[in-house]
C-alpha positions in Angstrom: -1.8 -1.3 0.7 -2.3 -4.4 2.8 -6.3 -5.2 2.0 -7.5 -8.1 3.4 -11.4 -9.5 3.5 -11.9 -11.4 6.4 -14.9 -14.0 5.6 -17.0 -16.8 7.2 -20.2 -17.3 8.7 -22.1 -15.3 11.7 -20.3 -16.6 14.6 -17.1 -18.0 12.9 -14.9 -15.1 15.0 -14.3 -12.5 12.5 -14.8 -9.7 14.7 -12.1 -11.1 17.5 -9.3 -11.8 14.9 -10.0 -8.2 13.1 -8.9 -6.5 16.4 -5.6 -8.4 16.6 -5.1 -8.0 12.8 -5.5 -4.2 13.0 -3.1 -4.0 15.6 -0.2 -5.9 14.1 -0.7 -5.1 10.4 -2.0 -1.0 11.7 -4.7 -1.5 9.2 -7.8 0.9 9.2 -10.9 -1.3 10.1 -14.2 -1.4 8.4 -17.3 -3.7 9.2 -20.5 -3.0 7.8 -22.3 -4.5 10.5 -20.7 -2.4 13.1 -21.5 0.7 11.4 -24.9 -0.2 10.5 -25.8 -0.8 14.3 -24.0 2.2 15.1 -26.2 3.9 12.5 -29.2 2.3 14.2 -28.5 3.3 17.6 -27.9 7.1 16.3 -31.3 6.9 15.1 -29.9 7.8 11.8 -31.4 7.9 8.1 -28.8 4.8 6.8 -29.9 3.4 10.5 -33.8 3.4 10.1 -33.4 1.9 6.9 -31.4 -1.1 7.7 -32.9 -1.7 11.6 -35.8 -4.0 10.2 -33.7 -5.7 7.6 -31.1 -6.3 10.0 -33.3 -7.9 13.0 -34.7 -10.4 10.3 -31.0 -11.8 9.8 -31.5 -10.5 6.0 -28.7 -9.0 3.8 -28.6 -4.8 3.6 -29.2 -4.0 0.1 -25.6 -3.1 -2.4 -26.9 0.7 -1.7 -26.7 1.2 1.2 -23.3 -1.2 1.9 -21.8 0.7 -1.1 -22.8 4.3 1.3 -20.8 3.2 4.3 -17.4 2.0 2.3 -17.6 5.0 0.1 -17.9 7.5 3.6 -15.1 5.4 5.0 -12.9 5.6 2.0 -13.2 9.3 1.3 -12.4 9.4 5.1 -9.6 7.1 5.1 -7.2 8.3 1.8 -4.3 8.1 3.5 -4.0 4.4 5.2 -1.2 1.6 4.8 -4.5 -0.8 4.3 -7.5 -1.9 5.3 -9.1 -5.2 6.8 -12.9 -5.7 5.8 -15.1 -8.0 8.3 -18.4 -8.4 6.7 -17.7 -7.2 3.5 -18.4 -8.6 0.4 -20.7 -10.6 1.3 -22.4 -11.4 -2.1 -21.0 -12.0 -5.6 -21.9 -8.6 -6.8 -20.4 -7.3 -3.4 -17.3 -8.6 -4.4 -17.1 -6.6 -8.1 -17.9 -3.4 -6.2 -15.1 -3.9 -3.7 -12.6 -4.5 -6.5 -14.0 -1.4 -8.3 -13.9 1.0 -4.7 -10.0 -0.1 -3.9 -9.4 1.2 -7.8 -10.6 4.8 -6.4 -7.6 4.0 -4.0 -5.0 2.8 -6.9 -4.9 -0.4 -5.0 -7.0 -4.2 -4.9 -7.6 -6.5 -2.6 -4.5 -8.9 -1.4 -6.2 -11.8 -0.1 -9.5 -13.3 0.9 -9.2 -15.0 4.4 -12.3 -17.6 5.4 -12.5 -18.7 8.5 -14.6 -22.4 8.1 -16.3 -23.5 11.1 -19.0 -26.5 11.4 -22.6 -25.0 11.9 -23.3 -26.8 15.0 -20.0 -24.5 16.2 -21.2 -21.5 15.1 -25.1 -22.0 16.7 -23.9 -22.5 20.0 -21.2 -19.8 20.0 -24.2 -17.2 18.9 -26.3 -18.6 21.2 -24.1 -18.6 24.0 -23.2 -14.7 22.5 -26.9 -13.7 22.3 -27.0 -13.8 26.6 -24.3 -11.1 26.4 -24.7 -9.1 23.8 -28.2 -7.7 23.6 -28.2 -8.0 20.0 -31.6 -8.5 18.2 -30.0 -10.6 15.5 -28.6 -13.1 17.9 -32.1 -15.1 18.8 -32.4 -18.9 17.3 -34.9 -18.0 15.2 -32.6 -15.8 13.2 -29.3 -17.2 13.8 -31.0 -20.2 11.6 -32.2 -17.5 8.8 -28.7 -16.1 8.9 -27.0 -19.3 8.3 -29.5 -19.6 4.9 -28.6 -16.4 4.1 -25.2 -17.2 4.0 -25.0 -20.5 2.6 -27.4 -19.1 -0.5 -25.5 -15.8 -1.1 -22.0 -15.4 0.3 -21.0 -18.8 0.1 -20.6 -18.1 -4.0 -18.0 -15.5 -3.2 -15.7 -18.2 -2.3 -15.5 -18.9 -5.7 -14.7 -15.7 -7.3 -11.7 -15.2 -5.0 -10.6 -18.8 -5.9 -10.4 -18.3 -9.2 -8.2 -15.3 -8.5 -6.2 -16.9 -6.5 -6.0 -14.8 -3.5 -8.9 -16.7 -1.2 -7.3 -18.5 1.7 -9.7 -21.0 4.1 -8.8 -21.5 7.3 -9.7 -23.7 9.9 -11.3 -21.7 12.6 -11.7 -24.2 15.6 -9.0 -23.6 18.0 -8.0 -20.8 21.1 -8.2 -17.3 19.8 -4.0 -17.2 19.7 -4.0 -20.7 18.2 -7.2 -19.3 15.1 -4.5 -15.8 14.8 -1.4 -17.7 14.1 -3.3 -19.4 11.1 -4.1 -15.9 9.8 -1.2 -14.5 10.3 0.7 -17.3 8.5 -1.6 -16.8 5.1 -0.7 -12.9 5.3 2.9 -13.8 5.8 2.9 -16.0 2.7 1.0 -13.2 0.5 3.5 -10.6 1.5 6.3 -12.7 0.3 4.9 -12.6 -3.2 4.5 -8.6 -3.0 7.1 -6.3 -4.5 8.7 -4.0 -1.3 9.2 -0.8 -3.6 11.2 2.3 -2.0 11.1 5.7 -3.4 14.0 8.0 -2.4 13.4 11.8 -2.3 15.9 14.6 -1.3 17.5 17.7 -2.7 20.4 17.4 -5.1 23.8 16.6 -3.2 21.7 14.9 -0.7 23.6 11.4 -0.8 20.4 9.6 -2.3 22.7 7.8 -5.1 25.4 6.4 -2.6 22.8 5.6 0.2 20.5 3.9 -2.1 23.0 1.4 -4.2 24.3 0.5 -0.3 20.6 -0.4 0.8 19.4 -2.3 -2.5 22.7 -4.6 -1.9 21.6 -4.9 1.6 17.7 -5.5 1.3 18.0 -7.5 -1.8 16.4 -4.8 -4.0 17.0 -3.3 -7.4 18.5 -0.4 -7.8 17.0 2.0 -10.5 18.9 5.4 -10.4 17.8 7.2 -13.8 20.9 9.3 -13.8 22.8 6.5 -13.7 20.5 4.4 -16.7 20.9 7.9 -18.6 24.7 8.6 -18.4 25.1 4.9 -19.8 23.2 5.8 -23.0 25.2 9.0 -23.0 28.3 6.8 -23.2 27.3 4.8 -25.6 25.9 7.1 -28.0 22.6 5.5 -28.3 19.6 7.4 -29.9 17.7 8.0 -25.6 21.5 9.2 -24.4 21.9 11.8 -27.7 18.0 12.6 -26.4 19.6 12.8 -22.8 22.3 14.5 -23.1 21.9 18.3 -23.6 19.6 18.1 -20.6 21.9 16.5 -18.8 24.5 19.0 -19.2 22.4 21.7 -18.0 21.0 20.0 -15.1 17.5 20.5 -16.9 14.6 17.3 -16.3 15.0 14.9 -18.9 11.7 13.9 -21.3 9.7 11.6 -19.5 9.6 9.4 -22.5 13.3 8.8 -22.1 12.7 8.1 -18.4 9.8 5.9 -19.2 11.4 3.7 -21.4 14.5 3.6 -19.4 12.7 2.6 -16.0 10.2 0.2 -18.1 13.0 -1.9 -19.4 15.1 -2.0 -16.0 12.1 -2.9 -14.3 11.4 -5.7 -17.1 15.0 -7.0 -16.7 14.7 -8.0 -13.8 11.3 -10.3 -13.1 12.3 -11.8 -10.5 13.2 -9.1 -8.0 12.3 -9.1 -4.7 11.6 -5.2 -5.0 13.2 -2.0 -6.3 15.4 1.2 -5.0 14.4 4.3 -7.4 16.9 7.4 -7.1 16.5 10.2 -9.1 12.5 9.3 -10.4 10.2 10.7 -10.0 11.4 14.4 -10.3 7.6 15.8 -11.1 4.2 15.2 -10.3 3.7 14.0 -13.8 6.9 11.5 -13.1 4.8 10.6 -9.9 1.6 9.3 -12.1 4.0 7.7 -14.4 5.9 5.6 -11.6 2.4 4.6 -10.1 1.0 3.4 -13.9 4.8 1.3 -14.5 4.7 -0.7 -10.8 0.6 -1.1 -11.6 1.8 -3.5 -14.8 3.4 -5.7 -12.5 0.6 -5.2 -10.3 2.7 -3.7 -7.6 2.6 0.0 -6.0 5.4 2.3 -3.7 5.6 1.0 -0.5 7.8 3.5 1.0 8.5 7.0 0.3 11.6 8.5 2.0 12.2 12.5 2.3 16.0 12.6 2.8 16.2 16.1 4.1 19.2 18.4 4.1 19.1 22.6 3.7 19.8 23.8 0.2 23.1 25.6 1.5 23.9 22.1 2.6 23.1 20.7 -0.6 25.1 23.6 -2.4 28.1 22.8 -0.8 28.3 19.2 -1.6 27.6 19.4 -5.2 30.7 22.1 -5.5 32.9 19.9 -3.7 32.2 16.8 -5.9 32.9 18.7 -8.9 36.6 17.8 -8.2 36.0 14.2 -7.2 35.8 11.3 -9.5 31.8 11.9 -8.5 32.1 14.8 -10.2 28.8 15.3 -13.0 28.7 17.2 -15.7 26.0 19.8 -14.0 28.6 20.3 -10.8 30.4 21.7 -13.7 30.2 25.9 -12.2 28.1 27.2 -9.4 25.6 28.6 -12.0 24.2 25.4 -13.0 24.6 23.7 -9.2 22.4 26.8 -8.0 20.1 26.0 -11.5 19.6 22.3 -10.5 18.5 23.7 -6.7 16.1 25.9 -7.6 14.9 23.5 -9.9 14.6 20.8 -7.6 12.8 23.7 -5.9 10.4 24.8 -8.1 9.4 21.1 -9.5 10.8 18.3 -7.3 9.8 19.4 -3.9 6.3 19.1 -4.6 6.7 15.2 -4.9 6.9 14.2 -1.7 3.2 16.1 -1.2 2.2 14.2 -4.0 3.0 11.0 -1.7 1.6 12.3 1.5 -2.1 12.5 0.4 -1.3 9.3 -0.6 0.4 7.7 2.3 3.4 8.8 4.9 5.9 10.3 3.7 9.1 9.3 6.5 11.4 12.2 6.9 15.1 11.1 7.1 17.7 13.7 8.9 20.4 13.5 6.0 23.3 15.7 7.9 25.9 13.5 9.4 28.4 11.3 8.0 27.5 8.5 5.5 27.1 6.2 7.8 25.1 7.7 10.6 23.1 8.6 7.3 23.0 4.8 6.2 22.2 3.7 9.8 19.2 6.1 9.5 18.1 4.8 6.2 18.4 1.4 7.4 16.4 1.5 10.9 13.5 3.3 8.7 13.0 0.2 6.0 13.3 -2.3 8.1 10.5 -0.5 10.8 8.1 -0.7 7.8 9.2 -4.6 7.0 8.5 -5.5 10.7 5.3 -3.4 10.3 4.0 -5.2 7.3 5.4 -8.3 8.1 
């Protein structure tokens, strides 16, 4: 997920820039100020509690803010990322946000601070007061809000500076000029992130051949648990001996074997731009395992693609493959092929649903020539890269 906190004093232009950012990066937007004003307009219990505090230009209590953020997170579990406007406003809230994002198996990607001189902030807010109708846009309240910002909110910058994700942006200039500065910060942030693709699909859907070509074209590392295990078996290693019987029958190899192989492969490529995982995860448990392995690199799954073919097509392809040099031990006879397909339907077919609960899973038609299917996959990955960058 791409999670951004847009930071800055009242009148810095966070709301205007937030609108542009949510459109460009397809982010969910949460402004604690907007939500509180909406609650006040609806005369809700939450609004009643917050009204007097906001009108004095003071900060609303953490308890109320937590209710707002928690409600948003519970209603938006499948978002690609979140843009926080007006949160965190205090050192304590920075810790609160960190804990909340852990519930999404995520973290804050960057903090962007719009820096604007106080005289300009006063001018902007007094100008806004002529049209906004906001009770907190009076000269007295404006001064109090700026004082509150200096006293309570500015120390948040130090918190994120220590974590290396704080970025200061000059908030003076046209809307487009400032947006470009912000966009440059986000692009630099994205360059440091791993781009990790999970390619799912029935046995015989073409995941292996497609993944290798996609990895080459996008500069990613191709990780196939099947390939790694076959190498271990050929070398007669301890892991290979553990995997051999399972592989021959077309069964899922014990997780402890897969974990060791994948973690070793990830560690062997410390400078990787990202990974394409083929043949893993094959179960819900393995999906949790992959999340854990990537979190050790402070990363996560970026894109999940389900390469779709029918069970009949899968059987035909595997039956034909047994006659070629690409034949596998589990292609040996129709019974083993059917067992593999049935095992996929019983266990592995649940994996796309696991990811759908967390993010969008993109289904790609796997029927056609190898080149036709490849172009569909390539276009899907390119669109995702463009969306992020």
